[in-house]
C-alpha positions in Angstrom: 28.4 48.2 33.6 25.6 50.0 31.7 22.4 47.9 31.0 20.2 48.1 28.1 17.0 49.7 28.9 13.9 50.5 26.8 12.7 54.0 26.4 9.6 53.6 28.8 11.9 52.1 31.4 14.1 55.1 31.3 11.2 57.5 31.4 9.6 55.7 34.3 13.1 55.8 36.3 13.6 59.5 35.5 9.9 60.2 36.7 10.6 58.5 39.9 13.6 60.4 40.6 11.9 63.7 39.7 8.9 62.9 42.1 11.4 62.0 44.8 13.1 65.3 44.5 9.7 67.3 44.4 8.3 65.2 47.4 11.4 66.2 49.4 11.1 69.8 48.4 7.7 70.0 50.3 9.6 69.8 53.5 12.1 72.5 52.4 15.9 72.7 52.5 17.8 74.1 55.4 21.0 74.4 53.5 22.4 73.8 49.7 24.1 70.7 51.1 20.8 69.1 51.9 19.4 70.0 48.5 22.4 68.3 46.8 22.1 65.2 49.0 18.6 64.8 47.9 19.6 65.3 44.2 22.3 62.8 44.7 20.1 60.3 46.2 17.5 60.9 43.3 20.2 60.3 40.9 21.0 56.9 42.5 17.4 56.1 42.2 17.4 57.0 38.6 20.5 54.9 37.8 19.6 51.9 39.9 18.4 49.8 36.9 20.6 51.4 34.2 23.8 50.8 36.2 23.4 49.3 39.7 27.1 49.7 40.4 27.2 53.4 39.5 24.1 54.0 41.5 25.7 52.3 44.6 28.8 54.4 44.2 26.7 57.5 43.9 24.7 56.7 47.0 27.8 56.0 49.1 29.4 59.4 47.9 26.2 61.3 48.8 26.2 59.6 52.2 29.8 60.6 52.7 28.9 64.3 51.9 26.1 63.9 54.4 28.4 62.7 57.2 31.1 65.3 56.4 28.5 68.1 56.7 27.2 66.4 60.0 23.7 66.4 58.7 20.9 64.6 60.6 19.3 61.5 58.8 17.0 62.6 56.1 14.0 61.0 54.2 16.0 61.2 51.1 18.3 58.4 52.7 15.5 56.0 52.0 16.8 56.0 48.5 19.4 53.6 49.7 16.8 50.8 49.9 15.9 50.6 46.2 19.7 51.0 45.3 20.5 47.7 47.4 17.7 46.0 45.9 18.7 46.9 42.5 22.3 45.7 43.1 20.9 42.2 43.9 18.2 42.2 41.1 20.2 43.8 38.3 23.7 43.9 39.0 26.5 41.8 37.9 28.1 39.2 40.4 30.7 41.7 41.9 28.2 44.5 42.1 25.7 42.0 43.8 28.5 41.1 46.3 29.3 44.8 46.9 25.7 45.5 47.6 25.8 42.7 50.2 28.8 44.1 51.9 27.3 47.5 51.9 24.5 46.0 54.2 26.4 45.6 57.3 28.9 48.6 56.7 26.1 50.9 56.1 24.1 49.7 59.0 27.3 50.0 61.2 28.0 53.5 59.9 24.4 54.8 60.4 24.3 53.5 64.0 27.5 55.0 64.9 26.9 58.1 63.2 23.4 58.7 64.8 24.3 57.8 68.3 27.9 59.2 68.7 29.0 61.5 65.9 26.2 63.5 64.6 26.1 66.2 67.1 29.7 66.4 68.3 31.7 65.6 64.9 35.2 64.9 65.4 35.1 65.4 69.2 32.3 62.8 69.3 34.5 60.3 67.4 37.4 60.8 69.8 35.1 60.4 72.7 33.7 57.1 71.1 37.3 55.8 70.6 38.0 56.4 74.4 34.8 54.8 75.5 35.7 51.8 73.4 39.2 51.5 74.9 37.8 51.7 78.4 34.9 49.4 77.8 32.4 52.1 78.5 30.9 52.1 75.0 29.8 48.4 75.4 28.3 48.9 78.8 26.0 51.5 77.2 25.6 49.8 73.8 22.1 48.3 74.1 20.6 51.2 71.9 23.6 50.7 69.4 22.9 47.0 69.1 19.2 47.6 68.6 19.9 50.3 65.9 22.5 48.2 64.1 20.3 45.1 64.2 17.4 47.1 62.9 19.5 48.7 60.1 20.9 45.4 59.1 17.4 44.0 58.8 16.1 46.8 56.8 19.0 47.1 54.4 19.4 43.2 54.2 15.6 42.7 53.5 16.0 45.1 50.3 18.9 43.1 49.1 17.4 39.8 49.7 14.1 40.7 47.8 16.3 41.7 45.0 18.1 38.6 45.0 14.8 36.6 44.9 13.6 38.8 42.1 16.9 37.8 40.1 16.5 34.1 41.0 12.9 34.2 39.8 13.8 35.9 36.6 16.6 33.5 36.0 14.3 30.5 36.5 11.7 32.1 34.2 14.3 32.6 31.5 15.4 29.1 32.0 12.0 27.7 31.6 11.5 29.8 28.4 14.9 28.5 27.1 13.9 25.0 27.9 10.6 25.5 25.9 12.4 27.0 23.1 14.8 24.1 23.0 11.9 21.6 23.1 10.1 23.4 20.3 13.5 23.5 18.2 13.9 19.7 18.9 10.4 19.0 17.9 10.8 21.0 14.6 14.2 19.1 14.1 12.5 15.7 14.8 9.8 16.8 12.2 12.4 17.7 9.6 14.3 14.6 10.1 11.0 12.7 9.7 10.1 14.3 6.5 13.6 13.9 5.2 13.6 10.2 5.9 10.3 9.8 4.4 11.5 11.7 1.2 14.7 9.6 1.1 12.5 6.4 1.3 10.4 7.6 -1.5 13.4 8.6 -3.7 14.9 5.1 -3.0 11.6 3.4 -4.0 11.3 5.6 -7.1 14.8 4.6 -8.0 14.0 0.9 -7.8 10.9 1.2 -9.6 12.0 3.2 -12.4 15.4 1.5 -12.9 13.7 -2.0 -12.7 10.9 -1.1 -15.1 13.2 0.6 -17.7 15.6 -2.3 -17.7 12.7 -4.8 -18.5 11.2 -2.5 -21.0 14.5 -2.1 -22.9 15.1 -5.8 -22.8 11.8 -6.8 -24.1 11.9 -4.1 -26.5 15.2 -5.3 -28.0 13.8 -9.0 -27.8 10.7 -8.2 -29.5 12.4 -6.3 -32.3 14.7 -9.1 -33.0 12.0 -11.7 -32.8 9.4 -9.9 -34.8 10.2 -11.5 -38.3 11.0 -14.9 -37.1 8.5 -15.4 -34.1 5.6 -12.8 -34.3 4.1 -14.6 -31.1 7.3 -14.1 -29.2 7.2 -10.3 -30.2 3.5 -10.1 -28.9 4.5 -11.6 -25.6 7.4 -9.1 -25.4 5.1 -6.1 -26.1 2.6 -7.4 -23.6 5.2 -7.6 -20.9 6.4 -4.1 -21.8 2.7 -2.9 -21.5 2.3 -4.6 -18.2 5.5 -3.5 -16.8 4.9 0.1 -17.8 1.4 0.1 -16.3 2.7 -1.2 -13.0 5.6 1.2 -12.9 3.2 4.1 -13.8 1.0 3.3 -11.0 3.7 3.0 -8.4 5.3 6.3 -9.6 1.9 8.0 -9.4 1.6 6.9 -5.7 5.1 8.0 -4.9 4.7 11.3 -6.7 1.4 11.8 -4.7 3.3 11.4 -1.4 6.0 13.9 -2.4 3.3 16.5 -3.2 1.5 15.8 0.2 1.8 18.2 3.2 5.3 17.7 4.8 3.6 18.4 8.1 2.0 15.2 7.9 5.2 13.5 8.8 4.9 14.8 12.4 2.2 15.1 14.9 1.1 18.4 16.4 3.0 17.6 19.5 6.2 17.1 17.6 5.9 13.3 17.8 6.3 11.3 14.6 3.1 10.4 13.0 2.6 7.6 10.7 2.8 8.6 6.9 0.4 7.1 4.5 2.5 4.9 1.9 1.7 2.7 -0.9 1.4 -1.2 -0.4 4.9 -2.5 -0.4 6.0 -5.7 -1.8 6.8 -8.7 0.3 8.5 -12.1 -0.3 5.3 -13.5 -1.7 6.1 -11.0 -4.8 9.5 -12.3 -5.5 8.3 -15.2 -7.7 6.4 -12.6 -10.0 9.7 -10.4 -10.0 11.7 -13.4 -11.0 9.3 -14.3 -13.8 9.4 -10.6 -15.2 13.2 -11.0 -15.5 13.1 -14.5 -16.9 10.8 -13.0 -19.6 13.2 -10.4 -20.2 16.0 -12.9 -21.0 17.7 -13.6 -17.7 18.1 -17.3 -16.4 17.4 -17.0 -12.7 17.7 -19.9 -10.4 16.3 -19.4 -7.0 17.2 -21.8 -4.1 16.5 -22.1 -0.3 18.2 -23.9 2.5 16.9 -24.4 5.9 13.5 -23.8 7.4 12.1 -20.4 6.5 11.2 -18.0 9.3 8.6 -15.3 9.6 10.0 -11.9 8.7 8.5 -8.5 9.4 7.2 -6.4 6.6 10.3 -4.2 6.8 12.8 -6.9 6.4 10.8 -8.3 3.5 10.6 -5.0 1.7 14.5 -4.7 2.1 15.0 -8.2 0.6 12.7 -7.5 -2.2 14.3 -4.3 -3.2 17.8 -5.7 -3.0 17.0 -8.6 -5.2 15.3 -6.3 -7.7 18.1 -4.0 -7.8 20.7 -6.8 -8.1 18.8 -8.4 -11.0 18.2 -5.0 -12.7 22.0 -4.5 -12.5 22.6 -7.9 -14.2 20.2 -7.0 -17.1 22.0 -3.6 -17.5 25.6 -4.3 -16.7 26.2 -8.1 -16.3 26.2 -11.0 -18.5 22.7 -11.9 -19.1 23.5 -15.1 -20.9 24.8 -16.8 -17.8 22.7 -18.0 -14.9 21.9 -15.8 -12.0 21.8 -17.8 -8.7 19.5 -16.2 -6.0 19.8 -18.2 -2.8 18.3 -18.0 0.6 20.1 -19.5 3.6 17.8 -19.7 6.5 19.7 -20.1 10.0 18.4 -20.1 13.4 19.0 -16.5 14.1 19.6 -14.9 10.7 19.0 -15.1 7.0 21.6 -14.8 4.2 20.6 -13.8 0.8 23.1 -14.1 -2.1 22.8 -13.0 -5.6 25.6 -14.5 -7.8 25.8 -13.2 -11.3 28.2 -13.0 -14.3 30.3 -10.2 -15.5 30.7 -9.2 -19.0 34.4 -8.0 -18.5 36.0 -8.4 -15.2 37.5 -5.3 -13.7 40.9 -5.3 -12.2 39.8 -2.7 -9.5 37.2 -5.2 -8.1 34.9 -2.2 -7.5 31.0 -2.5 -7.8 29.3 -1.0 -10.9 29.1 2.8 -10.8 26.0 4.5 -9.6 23.7 4.7 -6.5 22.4 1.2 -6.8 25.0 -0.2 -4.5 24.9 2.6 -2.0 21.2 2.3 -1.9 21.2 -1.3 -1.2 23.7 -1.0 1.4 21.7 1.9 3.1 18.5 -0.3 3.1 20.5 -3.2 4.8 22.0 -1.0 7.4 18.6 0.6 8.3 17.0 -2.7 8.6 19.9 -3.9 11.2 21.6 -6.0 8.7 24.9 -6.2 6.9 25.6 -5.9 3.2 28.7 -6.7 0.9 29.0 -6.5 -2.9 32.2 -7.4 -4.8 33.6 -9.1 -7.8 34.9 -12.6 -7.3 36.7 -13.7 -10.5 34.3 -13.4 -13.4 31.2 -13.3 -11.1 29.7 -10.3 -9.1 28.4 -11.3 -5.5 25.8 -9.5 -3.7 25.5 -10.7 -0.1 22.7 -9.5 2.4 22.5 -10.8 6.1 19.5 -10.1 8.3 20.4 -9.6 11.1 24.3 -9.5 11.1 26.0 -12.6 12.0 29.2 -12.8 14.4 30.8 -14.9 11.5 29.7 -14.4 8.0 29.1 -17.4 5.7 32.1 -18.2 3.3 30.7 -16.5 0.3 30.1 -13.3 2.3 33.6 -13.5 3.8 34.9 -13.4 0.2 32.9 -10.4 -0.9 34.5 -7.1 0.2 32.3 -4.5 1.6 32.9 -1.0 0.2 
């Protein structure tokens, strides 16, 4: 395996190999074989990071030539130490284990060669075999044991140091990956927070604009028809149009201001969500004013409540207000405005059920809700608030049902409404 190294790393490794050859050249060469052993070991040093497996193979081949030529141990053999280090620090798993296996094998080879084979060659090997068979080698084995243990300790230390470096490098890369993952997660949370805020603003924009335009259109039509017969009613219609338009314009300006604000304000510097400045949101106390606007637009709205009212959070109050607003707006635009719209609040021990029951101009066979994003927006608001939502036609009526929080058994009216 050839590893990818930078140009400076290659230059450094080549310089180390050249320096090793020049340093050994100061001692001189007894034969050409000694020179080539030095070059081979220097080549292994050069390859130790580029290809640890190839460097280990080259080192073993060089040692084999040295043993074949019966050459004594040389300072060039010290190159084995950085090669073993590199097999553990940079090598793949097979190369790493081959490097570990080379520790005892190389120590045993060096010990046997120095003590028994260097001076006598093949004859020394035969004598060693005979001494092993007769047990004489073990009786004189103290120097061999000491030499073997020393070689194992020296070679093994180089390999262990490389393994420690590899472990440290892996741990550092793991910490870096964790930091990168944490940064990406924080960025993802920030983007989600920004997107959620923009979605909320878009829903509010839809509610404000749709409601205001529906009221303005209804009042304009009514004022135009009543202008000749009842000028005072026409003035009231125009006054309602002006008030509705001013209120809608103020709300739209605030929402647009939020859209133009810096998106980074949706998250803190540490990646946690930060509060986003929002316009004052309507509550249940504003429902009477909302209903009066629709009554002034020609709708007959009957509001009723059953059960003791409970205290609701600002989020739940906003959900109820927007769903009632959207439902009444749909009645004004698509429904039978001449029929009474019933808005009822059913307070229970653990839940609140709000229903908006209105008439349809022409019943549809499909039983589907009116086209558009209004129904989907209401359902999303309810789900995000932890509630349930249903909207469907029941005969010639259209019923919207909101439950906060969801009940285990929905009221009869809600059971008849089929959720999309």
